[in-house]
N, CA, C and O of each residue as an XYZ file, in Angstrom:
772
protein
N     -36.321     44.746     22.681
C     -34.946     44.273     23.178
C     -35.162     44.148     24.584
O     -35.877     44.919     25.224
N     -34.444     43.019     25.141
C     -34.015     42.749     26.409
C     -32.473     43.147     26.677
O     -31.521     42.635     26.088
N     -32.404     43.984     27.504
C     -30.946     44.335     27.980
C     -30.421     43.618     29.088
O     -29.913     44.238     30.022
N     -30.490     42.361     29.085
C     -30.101     41.150     29.885
C     -29.754     40.035     29.432
O     -30.340     39.560     28.459
N     -28.647     39.337     30.092
C     -28.380     38.242     29.519
C     -28.948     36.959     30.601
O     -28.717     35.788     30.301
N     -29.624     37.273     31.735
C     -30.334     36.377     32.524
C     -31.315     35.492     31.674
O     -32.242     35.905     30.978
N     -30.911     34.154     31.878
C     -32.107     33.227     31.245
C     -33.158     33.062     32.133
O     -34.062     32.371     31.664
N     -33.334     33.454     33.227
C     -34.600     33.650     33.923
C     -35.411     34.550     33.493
O     -36.603     34.316     33.296
N     -34.767     35.874     33.265
C     -35.403     37.099     32.740
C     -36.163     36.765     31.328
O     -37.328     37.135     31.176
N     -35.452     36.038     30.277
C     -35.727     35.385     29.143
C     -36.819     34.680     29.114
O     -37.706     34.848     28.277
N     -36.846     33.731     30.139
C     -37.921     32.843     30.220
C     -39.233     33.362     30.736
O     -40.324     32.942     30.350
N     -39.015     34.517     31.840
C     -40.143     35.081     32.061
C     -40.803     36.082     31.375
O     -41.999     36.281     31.587
N     -40.121     36.792     30.511
C     -40.572     37.561     29.505
C     -41.171     36.879     28.548
O     -42.052     37.423     27.882
N     -40.798     35.591     28.323
C     -41.461     34.555     27.218
C     -42.978     34.452     27.630
O     -43.849     34.290     26.776
N     -43.265     34.553     29.010
C     -44.521     34.097     29.390
C     -45.184     35.071     28.765
O     -46.273     34.625     28.403
N     -45.042     36.204     28.462
C     -45.893     37.229     28.010
C     -46.124     37.182     26.667
O     -46.965     38.009     26.314
N     -45.662     36.488     25.769
C     -45.988     36.132     24.404
C     -45.512     37.313     23.668
O     -46.195     37.662     22.705
N     -44.501     37.960     23.946
C     -44.180     39.097     23.230
C     -42.601     38.985     22.593
O     -41.636     39.255     23.308
N     -42.446     38.575     21.224
C     -41.114     38.319     20.577
C     -40.279     39.368     21.115
O     -40.684     40.496     21.392
N     -38.931     38.891     21.271
C     -38.024     39.688     21.565
C     -36.589     39.320     21.569
O     -36.313     38.122     21.504
N     -35.742     40.104     21.630
C     -34.068     39.564     21.293
C     -33.498     40.235     22.632
O     -33.943     41.074     23.415
N     -32.266     39.460     22.539
C     -31.390     40.072     23.775
C     -30.073     40.536     23.390
O     -29.322     40.010     22.569
N     -29.884     41.547     24.055
C     -28.437     42.128     23.882
C     -28.211     42.407     25.459
O     -29.058     42.848     26.235
N     -26.628     41.984     25.811
C     -26.160     42.027     27.250
C     -25.583     43.409     27.178
O     -24.932     43.796     26.208
N     -25.856     44.179     28.289
C     -25.471     45.393     28.398
C     -24.435     45.292     29.676
O     -24.829     45.097     30.826
N     -23.064     45.453     29.309
C     -22.042     45.483     29.834
C     -21.691     46.663     30.853
O     -21.064     47.605     30.368
N     -21.999     46.716     32.111
C     -21.953     47.832     32.932
C     -21.326     47.355     34.207
O     -21.095     46.192     34.539
N     -21.048     48.684     34.985
C     -20.388     48.263     36.427
C     -21.333     48.009     37.147
O     -22.228     48.843     37.007
N     -21.602     47.076     38.008
C     -22.875     46.553     38.971
C     -22.359     46.768     40.061
O     -23.028     46.189     40.917
N     -21.255     47.460     40.629
C     -20.828     47.755     41.965
C     -21.825     48.610     42.567
O     -22.456     49.441     41.913
N     -22.007     48.373     44.087
C     -23.092     49.252     44.734
C     -22.135     50.395     45.173
O     -20.959     50.193     45.479
N     -22.782     51.700     45.180
C     -22.213     52.756     45.585
C     -22.355     53.017     47.307
O     -23.268     52.565     47.998
N     -21.381     53.737     47.722
C     -21.510     53.932     49.111
C     -22.759     54.744     49.573
O     -22.996     55.880     49.162
N     -23.460     54.131     50.377
C     -24.973     54.825     50.711
C     -26.008     54.453     50.095
O     -27.128     54.862     50.402
N     -25.733     53.453     48.940
C     -26.985     53.334     47.998
C     -27.984     52.420     48.504
O     -27.559     51.310     48.828
N     -29.246     52.648     48.647
C     -30.158     51.727     48.965
C     -30.468     50.579     47.922
O     -29.997     50.631     46.785
N     -31.233     49.597     48.323
C     -31.504     48.646     47.284
C     -32.189     48.959     46.334
O     -31.958     48.416     45.253
N     -33.052     49.757     46.428
C     -34.011     50.491     45.672
C     -33.402     51.586     44.503
O     -33.799     51.668     43.341
N     -32.338     52.394     45.136
C     -31.543     53.164     44.396
C     -30.745     52.441     43.551
O     -30.592     52.894     42.417
N     -30.116     51.257     43.899
C     -29.306     50.218     43.397
C     -29.667     49.764     42.005
O     -29.048     50.008     40.969
N     -30.757     49.073     42.152
C     -31.429     48.143     41.189
C     -32.181     49.100     40.045
O     -32.372     48.777     38.872
N     -32.558     50.356     40.677
C     -33.092     51.342     39.493
C     -31.999     51.821     38.619
O     -32.071     51.986     37.401
N     -30.783     52.062     39.532
C     -29.852     52.683     38.510
C     -29.370     51.764     37.403
O     -29.240     52.110     36.229
N     -29.049     50.221     38.029
C     -28.583     49.518     37.093
C     -29.670     48.970     36.038
O     -29.199     48.662     34.943
N     -30.949     48.816     36.197
C     -31.986     48.774     35.145
C     -31.906     49.810     34.222
O     -31.874     49.504     33.030
N     -31.867     51.024     34.563
C     -31.581     52.251     33.758
C     -30.522     52.293     32.883
O     -30.455     52.750     31.742
N     -29.478     51.603     33.771
C     -28.002     51.884     32.810
C     -28.094     50.565     31.859
O     -27.683     50.844     30.733
N     -28.416     49.523     31.951
C     -28.594     48.525     31.168
C     -29.466     49.085     29.927
O     -28.951     49.157     28.812
N     -30.652     49.434     30.132
C     -31.670     49.838     29.175
C     -30.755     51.093     28.014
O     -30.673     51.120     26.786
N     -30.224     51.945     29.012
C     -29.540     53.331     28.386
C     -28.453     52.554     27.593
O     -28.629     52.735     26.388
N     -27.516     51.845     27.823
C     -26.735     51.263     27.194
C     -26.911     50.494     25.846
O     -26.074     50.555     24.945
N     -28.012     49.798     25.779
C     -28.459     49.162     24.756
C     -29.092     50.129     23.508
O     -28.875     50.114     22.296
N     -29.898     50.906     24.281
C     -30.970     51.766     23.443
C     -30.351     52.277     22.078
O     -30.923     52.088     21.004
N     -28.866     53.087     22.224
C     -28.368     53.771     21.152
C     -28.439     53.027     20.084
O     -28.784     53.530     19.014
N     -28.059     51.433     20.215
C     -27.982     50.590     19.104
C     -29.375     50.475     18.485
O     -29.541     50.066     17.336
N     -30.188     50.784     19.148
C     -31.661     50.214     18.675
C     -32.537     51.351     18.917
O     -33.272     51.427     19.901
N     -32.440     52.300     17.936
C     -33.351     53.565     18.365
C     -34.695     53.646     18.014
O     -35.298     54.701     18.210
N     -35.270     52.644     17.504
C     -36.655     52.687     17.185
C     -37.359     51.654     17.853
O     -38.574     51.541     17.693
N     -36.520     50.657     18.811
C     -37.013     49.405     19.341
C     -37.186     49.836     20.798
O     -36.273     50.471     21.326
N     -38.359     49.516     21.528
C     -38.366     49.484     22.732
C     -37.094     48.719     23.571
O     -36.750     47.606     23.176
N     -36.404     49.339     24.737
C     -35.452     48.216     25.345
C     -35.868     48.301     26.747
O     -36.202     49.333     27.327
N     -35.810     46.986     27.290
C     -36.199     46.697     28.595
C     -35.039     46.374     29.468
O     -34.533     45.258     29.346
N     -34.524     47.273     30.393
C     -33.750     46.479     31.417
C     -34.191     46.194     32.480
O     -35.261     46.695     32.827
N     -33.520     45.328     33.294
C     -33.847     45.172     34.797
C     -32.912     44.409     35.622
O     -32.144     43.599     35.102
N     -32.940     44.645     36.997
C     -32.020     44.260     37.986
C     -32.627     43.798     39.066
O     -33.648     44.385     39.425
N     -32.182     42.732     39.777
C     -32.684     42.231     40.981
C     -31.587     42.018     41.909
O     -30.473     41.613     41.576
N     -32.015     42.359     43.288
C     -31.103     42.232     44.274
C     -31.976     41.851     45.529
O     -33.175     42.113     45.629
N     -31.120     41.116     46.591
C     -31.878     40.966     47.834
C     -31.240     41.922     48.711
O     -30.079     42.330     48.698
N     -32.422     42.272     49.649
C     -31.871     43.318     50.807
C     -32.182     42.847     51.924
O     -33.330     42.509     52.213
N     -31.115     42.762     52.750
C     -31.340     42.017     54.196
C     -30.963     43.266     55.106
O     -29.819     43.719     55.056
N     -31.923     43.818     55.932
C     -31.431     44.948     56.610
C     -30.938     46.044     55.721
O     -31.555     46.449     54.736
N     -29.602     46.566     56.198
C     -29.291     47.465     55.197
C     -28.144     46.879     54.525
O     -27.174     47.601     54.297
N     -28.137     45.678     54.188
C     -27.124     44.870     53.297
C     -27.565     44.623     52.216
O     -28.538     43.871     52.272
N     -27.184     45.026     50.924
C     -27.374     44.531     49.551
C     -26.533     43.196     49.193
O     -25.304     43.186     49.114
N     -27.417     42.001     48.975
C     -26.750     40.747     48.871
C     -26.804     40.611     47.150
O     -27.951     40.456     46.731
N     -25.869     40.643     46.234
C     -26.019     40.527     45.122
C     -25.549     39.099     44.804
O     -25.970     38.203     45.536
N     -24.643     38.760     43.694
C     -24.487     37.499     43.470
C     -23.013     37.009     44.239
O     -21.972     37.666     44.238
N     -23.183     35.959     44.751
C     -21.748     35.599     45.612
C     -20.715     35.641     44.511
O     -20.873     35.471     43.302
N     -19.421     35.954     45.330
C     -18.168     35.954     44.431
C     -17.615     34.419     44.549
O     -17.037     33.815     43.646
N     -17.837     34.047     45.516
C     -17.223     32.631     45.525
C     -17.937     31.657     46.543
O     -18.805     32.188     47.236
N     -17.705     30.338     46.731
C     -18.685     29.415     47.694
C     -18.614     30.009     48.983
O     -19.696     29.942     49.567
N     -17.723     30.561     49.619
C     -17.511     31.129     50.807
C     -18.577     32.243     50.947
O     -19.398     32.240     51.864
N     -18.513     33.296     49.885
C     -19.482     34.205     50.235
C     -21.014     33.869     49.848
O     -21.919     34.631     50.191
N     -21.237     32.779     49.171
C     -22.483     32.033     49.207
C     -22.836     31.506     50.414
O     -24.020     31.524     50.749
N     -21.862     30.963     51.235
C     -22.322     30.533     52.619
C     -22.673     31.639     53.329
O     -23.787     31.674     53.852
N     -21.852     32.622     53.446
C     -22.131     34.103     54.193
C     -23.433     34.343     53.929
O     -24.224     34.370     54.873
N     -23.864     34.550     52.650
C     -25.269     34.971     52.525
C     -26.169     34.160     53.001
O     -27.001     34.590     53.801
N     -26.168     32.820     52.589
C     -27.117     32.062     53.127
C     -27.366     31.736     54.660
O     -28.450     31.362     55.107
N     -26.280     31.919     55.356
C     -26.129     31.805     56.521
C     -26.863     33.089     57.146
O     -27.714     32.876     58.008
N     -26.605     34.305     56.792
C     -27.415     35.504     57.179
C     -28.718     35.385     56.803
O     -29.484     35.812     57.667
N     -29.350     34.874     55.629
C     -30.677     34.773     55.459
C     -31.371     33.841     56.195
O     -32.590     34.010     56.148
N     -30.978     32.872     56.889
C     -31.290     31.531     57.577
C     -32.004     32.136     58.775
O     -31.376     32.842     59.564
N     -33.421     31.857     58.948
C     -34.258     32.283     59.821
C     -34.574     33.594     60.008
O     -34.865     34.085     61.099
N     -34.510     34.315     58.710
C     -35.128     35.834     58.674
C     -35.911     35.892     57.628
O     -36.166     34.956     56.869
N     -36.429     37.323     57.546
C     -37.102     37.703     56.538
C     -36.346     38.837     55.690
O     -35.714     39.753     56.215
N     -36.501     38.647     54.268
C     -35.513     39.853     53.584
C     -36.486     40.173     52.442
O     -37.510     39.553     52.154
N     -35.966     41.274     51.839
C     -36.746     41.733     50.721
C     -35.968     41.412     49.406
O     -34.740     41.419     49.333
N     -36.840     41.121     48.349
C     -36.199     41.142     47.064
C     -36.881     42.470     46.202
O     -38.073     42.712     46.013
N     -35.808     43.147     45.806
C     -36.133     44.437     44.692
C     -35.500     44.155     43.368
O     -34.350     43.838     43.067
N     -36.610     44.365     42.644
C     -36.362     44.413     41.286
C     -36.796     45.751     40.414
O     -37.953     46.162     40.500
N     -36.063     46.252     39.778
C     -36.244     47.439     38.870
C     -36.353     47.127     37.479
O     -35.458     46.511     36.900
N     -37.396     47.515     36.905
C     -37.255     47.431     35.605
C     -37.500     48.838     34.812
O     -38.412     49.571     35.198
N     -36.765     49.176     33.812
C     -36.759     50.221     32.863
C     -37.099     50.094     31.347
O     -36.431     49.436     30.549
N     -38.239     50.815     31.043
C     -38.130     50.569     29.573
C     -38.012     52.012     28.859
O     -38.657     53.027     29.121
N     -37.066     51.834     27.940
C     -36.263     53.247     27.149
C     -37.118     52.970     25.753
O     -37.043     51.920     25.115
N     -37.951     54.117     25.396
C     -38.544     54.077     23.986
C     -38.800     55.343     23.752
O     -39.367     56.103     24.537
N     -38.308     55.664     22.448
C     -38.594     56.921     21.765
C     -37.969     58.069     22.673
O     -38.658     59.075     22.844
N     -36.763     57.994     23.243
C     -36.213     58.830     24.142
C     -36.578     58.834     25.491
O     -35.807     59.331     26.311
N     -37.879     58.243     25.912
C     -38.224     58.349     27.040
C     -37.798     57.175     27.886
O     -37.283     56.124     27.503
N     -38.133     57.582     29.194
C     -37.450     56.359     30.057
C     -38.820     56.314     31.062
O     -39.484     57.285     31.425
N     -39.015     55.015     31.366
C     -40.323     54.446     32.237
C     -39.543     53.557     33.288
O     -38.631     52.812     32.929
N     -39.869     53.651     34.346
C     -39.429     52.819     35.555
C     -40.512     52.249     36.518
O     -41.631     52.725     36.709
N     -40.016     51.239     37.037
C     -41.099     50.516     38.021
C     -40.225     49.940     38.918
O     -39.157     49.519     38.474
N     -40.522     49.815     40.355
C     -39.718     49.005     41.206
C     -40.745     48.143     41.908
O     -41.812     48.639     42.272
N     -40.458     46.878     42.108
C     -41.121     45.769     42.694
C     -40.519     45.186     44.131
O     -39.348     44.805     44.126
N     -41.165     45.119     45.164
C     -40.488     44.549     46.335
C     -41.529     43.258     46.918
O     -42.753     43.313     47.045
N     -40.710     42.219     47.187
C     -41.219     41.137     47.583
C     -40.799     40.777     48.981
O     -39.571     40.828     49.053
N     -41.283     40.480     49.964
C     -40.656     39.957     51.514
C     -40.768     38.541     51.212
O     -41.800     37.995     50.821
N     -39.727     38.015     51.401
C     -39.404     36.606     51.553
C     -39.129     35.987     52.852
O     -38.056     36.297     53.370
N     -39.931     35.133     53.508
C     -39.613     34.433     54.779
C     -38.744     33.078     54.550
O     -39.036     32.180     53.761
N     -37.555     33.127     55.451
C     -36.925     31.814     55.313
C     -36.752     31.100     56.676
O     -36.605     31.686     57.749
N     -36.784     29.940     56.519
C     -36.941     29.137     57.821
C     -35.366     28.939     58.176
O     -34.549     29.210     57.296
N     -34.928     28.483     59.418
C     -33.721     28.310     59.757
C     -33.141     27.310     58.796
O     -33.688     26.252     58.483
N     -32.086     27.706     58.396
C     -31.218     26.594     57.512
C     -30.172     25.752     58.093
O     -29.087     26.222     58.435
N     -30.506     24.398     58.221
C     -29.119     23.679     58.921
C     -27.918     23.945     57.849
O     -28.115     24.012     56.636
N     -26.646     24.087     58.472
C     -25.389     24.312     57.910
C     -25.159     23.027     56.798
O     -24.534     23.263     55.764
N     -25.556     22.017     56.994
C     -25.520     20.768     56.189
C     -26.162     20.995     54.944
O     -25.666     20.610     53.886
N     -27.332     21.652     55.025
C     -28.262     21.771     53.768
C     -27.723     23.046     52.991
O     -27.774     23.165     51.767
N     -27.147     24.077     53.956
C     -26.211     24.932     52.860
C     -25.127     24.635     52.250
O     -24.876     25.105     51.141
N     -24.250     23.738     52.938
C     -23.082     23.166     52.153
C     -23.622     22.469     50.930
O     -23.122     22.684     49.825
N     -24.756     21.536     51.123
C     -25.119     20.677     50.154
C     -25.649     21.642     48.767
O     -25.328     21.338     47.618
N     -26.301     22.550     49.024
C     -27.064     23.668     48.080
C     -25.632     24.208     47.570
O     -25.507     23.978     46.367
N     -24.728     24.735     48.025
C     -23.503     25.476     47.527
C     -22.677     24.398     46.500
O     -22.063     24.768     45.499
N     -22.786     23.043     46.939
C     -22.034     22.108     46.185
C     -22.813     21.789     44.973
O     -22.234     21.386     43.965
N     -24.161     21.955     45.014
C     -24.887     21.890     43.510
C     -24.338     22.908     42.580
O     -24.322     22.654     41.376
N     -23.805     24.240     43.111
C     -23.687     24.802     42.177
C     -24.629     25.994     41.890
O     -24.147     27.019     41.408
N     -25.840     25.915     42.141
C     -26.807     26.853     41.745
C     -26.863     27.957     42.459
O     -27.447     28.820     41.804
N     -26.503     28.370     43.581
C     -26.443     29.691     44.253
C     -25.574     30.773     43.503
O     -25.697     31.961     43.804
N     -24.556     30.291     42.369
C     -23.428     30.867     42.393
C     -23.712     32.222     41.314
O     -22.993     33.219     41.381
N     -24.705     32.128     40.448
C     -25.200     33.399     39.647
C     -26.338     33.986     40.177
O     -26.898     34.760     39.401
N     -26.842     33.851     41.255
C     -28.045     34.315     41.942
C     -28.020     35.268     42.957
O     -27.316     35.073     43.948
N     -28.773     36.391     42.827
C     -28.813     37.425     44.086
C     -28.944     36.853     45.201
O     -29.756     35.930     45.136
N     -28.438     37.021     46.323
C     -28.707     36.372     47.646
C     -28.483     34.703     47.625
O     -29.100     33.946     48.374
N     -27.613     34.324     46.758
C     -27.196     33.074     46.687
C     -28.150     32.079     46.699
O     -27.858     30.980     47.170
N     -29.479     32.347     46.155
C     -30.367     31.020     45.956
C     -31.575     31.354     44.828
O     -31.762     32.509     44.444
N     -32.198     30.469     44.447
C     -33.044     30.377     43.393
C     -34.350     29.973     44.024
O     -34.446     28.778     44.303
N     -35.478     30.835     44.329
C     -36.678     30.528     44.959
C     -37.393     29.152     44.116
O     -38.046     28.262     44.661
N     -37.100     29.246     42.790
C     -37.549     28.248     41.682
C     -36.748     26.899     41.624
O     -36.996     25.925     40.913
N     -35.783     27.052     42.484
C     -34.750     25.743     42.667
C     -34.988     25.058     43.977
O     -36.043     24.965     44.605
N     -33.699     24.560     44.288
C     -33.259     23.783     45.480
C     -33.616     25.005     46.641
O     -33.621     24.487     47.758
N     -33.837     26.094     46.682
C     -33.799     26.866     47.771
C     -35.538     27.005     48.230
O     -35.952     27.701     49.158
N     -36.267     26.267     47.438
C     -37.769     26.412     47.683
C     -37.915     25.960     48.890
O     -38.584     26.602     49.700
N     -37.267     24.675     49.254
C     -37.830     23.871     50.741
C     -37.455     24.967     51.911
O     -37.874     24.671     53.030
N     -36.825     26.017     51.808
C     -36.628     26.909     52.908
C     -37.313     28.008     52.999
O     -37.092     28.704     53.990
N     -38.275     28.446     52.053
C     -39.211     29.584     51.977
C     -40.281     29.087     52.283
O     -40.772     28.180     51.610
N     -40.910     29.626     53.459
C     -42.253     29.076     54.105
C     -43.384     30.262     53.610
O     -44.591     30.160     53.829
N     -42.838     31.234     53.005
C     -43.974     32.558     52.909
C     -43.091     33.428     51.960
O     -41.884     33.647     51.855
N     -44.375     33.881     51.229
C     -43.656     35.475     50.622
C     -45.022     36.454     50.663
O     -46.164     36.000     50.733
N     -44.752     37.609     50.617
C     -45.618     38.606     50.430
C     -45.271     39.321     49.267
O     -44.223     39.967     49.263
N     -46.139     39.291     48.103
C     -45.934     40.054     46.982
C     -45.622     39.110     45.538
O     -46.182     38.025     45.379
N     -44.861     39.559     44.739
C     -44.758     38.884     43.442
C     -43.792     37.715     43.768
O     -42.712     37.804     44.352
N     -44.384     36.612     43.281
C     -43.223     35.559     43.278
C     -42.257     35.807     42.250
O     -41.047     35.924     42.442
N     -43.031     35.903     40.812
C     -41.998     36.346     39.890
C     -40.993     37.392     39.849
O     -40.031     37.524     39.092
N     -41.440     38.176     40.900
C     -40.245     39.236     41.146
C     -39.183     38.610     41.921
O     -38.047     39.060     41.774
N     -39.382     37.624     42.737
C     -38.173     36.793     43.313
C     -37.305     35.963     42.304
O     -36.119     35.680     42.480
N     -37.989     35.651     41.335
C     -37.430     34.951     40.268
C     -36.347     35.873     39.499
O     -35.232     35.481     39.154
N     -36.817     37.033     39.316
C     -36.210     37.973     38.717
C     -36.753     38.921     37.553
O     -36.057     39.608     36.805
N     -37.989     38.823     37.560
C     -38.916     39.648     36.718
C     -40.237     39.864     37.041
O     -40.988     38.961     36.675
N     -40.849     40.980     37.736
C     -41.968     41.016     38.025
C     -42.961     41.107     36.578
O     -43.203     42.102     35.895
N     -43.351     39.924     36.427
C     -44.391     39.624     35.022
C     -45.124     40.539     34.934
O     -44.872     41.377     34.068
N     -46.433     40.733     35.895
C     -47.551     41.516     35.796
C     -47.140     43.098     35.670
O     -47.624     43.852     34.825
N     -46.352     43.402     36.464
C     -45.709     44.873     36.350
C     -45.108     45.230     34.993
O     -45.278     46.338     34.484
N     -44.459     44.336     34.473
C     -43.639     44.562     33.165
C     -44.760     44.710     31.952
O     -44.842     45.596     31.101
N     -45.666     43.450     32.175
C     -47.018     43.768     31.122
C     -47.781     45.034     31.283
O     -48.373     45.513     30.317
N     -47.800     45.627     32.504
C     -48.646     46.945     32.778
C     -47.902     48.108     32.112
O     -48.422     49.108     31.617
N     -46.453     47.776     32.189
C     -45.796     48.807     31.830
C     -45.417     48.821     30.313
O     -45.196     49.912     29.786
N     -45.346     47.867     29.707
C     -45.681     47.704     28.357
C     -46.632     48.412     27.380
O     -46.460     49.144     26.405
N     -48.177     47.690     28.305
C     -49.110     48.150     27.808
C     -49.465     49.503     28.124
O     -50.230     49.993     27.293
N     -49.136     50.268     29.086
C     -49.294     51.750     29.468
C     -48.604     52.483     28.417
O     -49.023     53.584     28.059
N     -47.492     51.903     27.858
C     -46.910     52.871     26.919
C     -46.807     52.402     25.481
O     -45.866     52.595     24.711
N     -47.994     51.720     25.245
C     -48.206     51.106     23.863
C     -47.229     50.453     23.159
O     -47.036     50.754     21.981
N     -46.521     49.519     23.757
C     -45.694     48.723     23.186
C     -46.158     47.368     22.571
O     -45.999     46.371     23.276
N     -46.616     47.245     21.554
C     -47.124     46.285     20.692
C     -46.607     45.097     20.648
O     -45.401     45.098     20.892
N     -47.139     43.917     20.393
C     -46.294     42.549     20.536
C     -44.937     42.750     19.477
O     -43.783     42.575     19.867
N     -45.167     43.004     18.578
C     -43.959     43.072     17.423
C     -42.846     43.837     17.753
O     -41.742     43.624     17.251
N     -43.083     44.785     18.630
C     -42.218     46.036     18.827
C     -41.013     45.662     19.427
O     -39.996     46.267     19.088
N     -40.946     44.748     20.279
C     -39.594     44.507     20.885
C     -38.630     43.902     19.942
O     -37.440     43.899     20.255
N     -39.031     43.366     18.772
C     -38.042     42.901     17.613
C     -37.994     43.831     16.591
O     -37.336     43.456     15.621
N     -38.590     45.147     16.497
C     -38.777     45.859     15.376
C     -37.379     46.279     14.954
O     -36.439     46.372     15.744
N     -37.309     46.529     13.636
C     -36.039     47.216     13.131
C     -34.708     46.760     13.664
O     -33.726     47.468     13.889
N     -34.862     45.212     13.861
C     -33.614     44.375     14.316
C     -33.178     43.558     13.223
O     -34.000     42.833     12.662
N     -31.765     43.596     12.788
C     -31.212     42.583     11.718
C     -31.665     41.056     12.525
O     -31.814     40.841     13.728
N     -31.812     40.117     11.333
C     -32.048     38.608     11.569
C     -32.829     38.202     12.522
O     -33.010     36.998     12.701
């Protein structure tokens, strides 16, 4: 069971060839005062998995959360175009970190992993930022951009897992599932329909 409604996570988990179902976890995603990007994403991934797990007691549940970290600022999804412009302007010409936490809840046990990728962004002209915002793509993305989309032209280097920047560190998830003996059919086990 994937405790996320993200279409990108569905696509990436599908790469592993593991059948799964999706259930959205309705949680408060506000950043707490003084919370680091790692603590924030870890907390949300765990809350997502633990919110869904009671409805499916014999099924492994995977929660995940991704955020962009620029210095001490956590950049989540923009609330409006002005917020997207602020985020993209802040990322322009700088290096930032994309942090994704994954949490597997299975048989009452919690297993977690955090992946961090450094992303290097060229200076982005204001007119390119405006055109990108007008496309609508940044509005549901952490940090207001999609590396696999229109923002690809601004990213000249990454250090770490590319899929982590998209929204799910595929190799780390595979290792997590394998190390806790989740079989291919397990993510849909005991689910109706």
